[in-house]
N, C-alpha and C positions, 0 to 999 in steps of 0.2 A: 651237067647242071641239073637235068631232070632227075637223074639217078640220085643225086645228092638230096634233092627236094623230097623224093619219095622215101629215101632213107630217114630223113628228118621226121616225116609224118609217122612212119612206122615206129621210130624211137619214142615219139610222144604217146602214141596210141597203145603200144604194147604193154606198158605197166597197168593200164586201166582194166578193171574187171567190169564187164558189162552186165553181170548178173546182179540186179538190184533187189534188195529185200524191202519189206514194208517200212522198216526203220529208215533206210536210205531215202525212200520216197517221201516220208514225213519230214525228214531233215531238209530235203530240197524244197518242199512246200513251205516249211517254216522260214527258210532263208528268202524265198520269193516274196512271202507276205511282208517280212521286215523291209525288204528293199522297196516294195510297192508303197508301203505306208510312208517310208522316208521320202520317196519321190513325191507322193501326194502332198505331204505336209511342208516340205522345205524346198522342193525343186520346181514342181509344176507351176507354169504361168509366172515364173520369175525370170530375172535376167540370167540366172544360173543355168537355165534349161539348155541354152546354146553351149554353155561351157561344159556341161555334162556330155554333150555330143562330141565336143572337142576332146574330152577325156577318153572316150572310146576310140577316137582317132589316134590318140597317143598310144593306147594299148596295141592297136594294129600296127602302128609305126614301129613299136618296140619288137613285135613279133617279126616284122619285115626285116628289121636290122639284124636280128639273130639269124634269119635265113640267109641274108647276104654274107654274113661272116662264115656260115657253114659251107657256102658254095665258093669260098675263097675270094669274094669281093670284100676284103677286109677293110680297106680304106673307107669305102662308101658305107659299109656296115657300121664301123666304129663311129663314123661321122653322125649317122642317123641315131645311133644309140646314145651318143654323148648329147645330141640335141634333145632327145626325149628326156634324158636324165635331168638336164638343165631346166627344161620346162616343167617337169614334175616337181622339182624343188620349189618352183615359184608358185605352185598351186595353193600353198598356205596363204600367201599374200593375196592371190586372186580371189580365193573363197573366204576371205576374212569376214565380211558381213554375214555370210551364211553360217560360218562356224560360230560366230557370236550369237546368232539367233538360236542355233541348235543347242549350244551350251546353256543359254538362258532358259530355253524351253525344258531341257532335261533337269535343270536345277530347281524347277518349281515342284511343289508337292502335288501328287496325284496325276502326274503326266501320263502314266501308263493307263490309268482309267480313262483319262480324257482322250488319249490317242486312239485307243482300241474299243472302248465300250460306251462312249457318249456321242450324241449327235451334234453337240456344239452350240445348242441354243442357249440363250441367256436365262430363260426361265420358262415355266409352263405357260401355254397359251391361255388368254383370258380376254373376254370382250372388253373389259375396262382398260386393258393395256393399249388399245388402239388410241386412247386419249393421250398416251405418252408420246406416240409418234406425232400427233397433231400439235402438242405443245412445243415439241422440239422443232418441227417444221416452221411453225409460226415465228419462233425465236430466230431461226436461221434466216428466214425471209426478211425480217427486220434488220438483222445484222449485216446481210449482204447489201442492202440498200444504204445503210449508214456507214458501211465499211468498218464495222466493229470487229476486232480480232477476237477469236474464240478457239478453244481447244477442249473438246469433250471426249472422254474415254468411256467406252462401253465395256465394262468389265464382265468377262465370262466366268465360268466356274473356277478356272485356275486362279490361284491367289496372287493378286498384284498388290497386296497390302504393304509390301516392302517399299512401294513408292507412295501409295495413297496415305499412309500413316504420317507422312511429313507434312501433309496439308491440314486444312481446317475442317474438322468433321462437322457435317451438317445433318445427315439423315433426314432429309426433307422431301416432301412431295414435289414431283417435277411439275413446274409451271412455266409458261412463257415469261411472266413477269420476273420470277426468281432468276431464270437463266440470264435475262437481259440485265438484271441488277448485278449479278456476279461479274459479268464481262463488261460492265460500264467502265470506261477509261479512268474514272475518278475513284473507283473502289479498290481496296487493298488486295482483293483476290483476283483481279482481272488478268494479271500476267501469268498466272499458273493455269493448270488444267482442272477441269471439273470431271469427277468420276461418277458415273451412273452404274449402280449395282442393284439388281433385283427390283427394277422399276422405281428406284428412289435415288435422289442425289446423295451419294455417300459422303463426298468431301469436295472441297474446292481449294484453289491455290496450291495445287499439287505440282511438284517439280518432277519432270520425267527425264529419263536418260536420252541423250542426243545420239542420233545415228552417226556412225563413223564411215559411212559408205563414201568412198572417194569419187564414185561415179555420179553422185547427186549434183544436180545443176546448182550453180551459184545463186540463182534467183530465189531459191527457197530460204525462208528465214528460220528463226529459232522455233516457231510453233510447228512448222512443217517438219523440221529435223527432229523435234521432240516426238511428234506423232509417229514418224517412221521408226525412230529408235524404240519407242514403246511397243510397237507392233512387231519389231524384230525379236524382242526378248520375252514376249508374252503372246497369248492368244487373244488379246484385247483388240478391238477396233477403235480407231480414233477419228473423230470428225474435226476438221479444221476450217475456219473461216479466215481468209486472208485480210489483214488490216490494211494492206496497200491496195489491193484490187477488189476485195469483196468476194473473190472466188471461193467456192466450197469444194472440199475434197475429203475423201475417206481413205485411211490407210489400214491395210490388213496384211499380215505376214510380210511386212517390209515393202509392200507395193502401194503406191499412191494413185488414186483414181479421182479425176476432176469431174465435176458435174455441171452441166449447162442448164438443166431445168430441175425444178423441185420435185416433179412427179417421179423422175428416175431416182432421185435421192430418197423419196418416200418409199418406193418399192424396195430399194436396197436396204434401207433401215429396217423395214418389216422382215426382210430375210435375215439380216444380222441379229435382230432381237428374237427371231423365231416366232414372229407374230403373223397370223393370217388375217388378211383384210376382212372387213365385215361382210362383204359380198360373198366370200368363200365360206364364211361361217353360216350365213343364211342359207346358202345352197346345201351345205352339209346338214343343217337342222331340218330343212324342207325334205330332204331325202329320207331322213330318219322318221319324220312324221308320216310320209307316204308309206314307208315300210310298216309302221305300226297300224295305219289304217287298213292296209292290205291284209294284215293278220286278223284284224277284227272283222 
């Protein structure tokens, strides 16, 4: 048995050439970068992370089955190999939400630039943009108390116009009053989503794609499913206020996060929009002034 195992290892290793050129090293580095970016964008911190570990287990199980066959334990080896094959065929069904997100992401214009060359912020930092966060937080605070349902999409650089074009275009300045008016139950636009782009309300009454994730809990309604679905097929972040409970959540990359306090929500919104708090800006400006004084 040991001799057969050693023979197998030798058969696998013998065709390999261990003298690597610079071209081979660059090829390996390129593949490693592609796999790392794919993992960071679509796998990390998602439900699929555990499934990927299971995928590696399947690879080792397949290698183990081949070893069993070579050492004449054919029945057990064929059993394991058939089991691995059956599970592998079911991966398309298991990874369906992730495949939908991947295909939707690849289908958007400029995805290569966005994936490899941009930081992912919504726009350049500006002191006046802090008011945008304030207006949104004030509106969310009121809607949570009154249990007013809302769905707000923060559109990044990737083009989501394929969805926002079906809504009512506004191109309006963000204000608490306008947000509350849009999502008031008696208004025509309250059932759809509001899209924020470049610090302005781009459109309202927008219909979004619903997620088809079978693992999603039944307690989530249409707004939550639309928010998750939008974040699966684009790089947008979606803020949801539940009409039933008043709970506030944000979805990104198909993941839904619930917020218990508005301060945490404010911090995450600043991160999503690429906005630094005023305190950080003051410290930065103070440091610059001290540097200039030192030079003088």
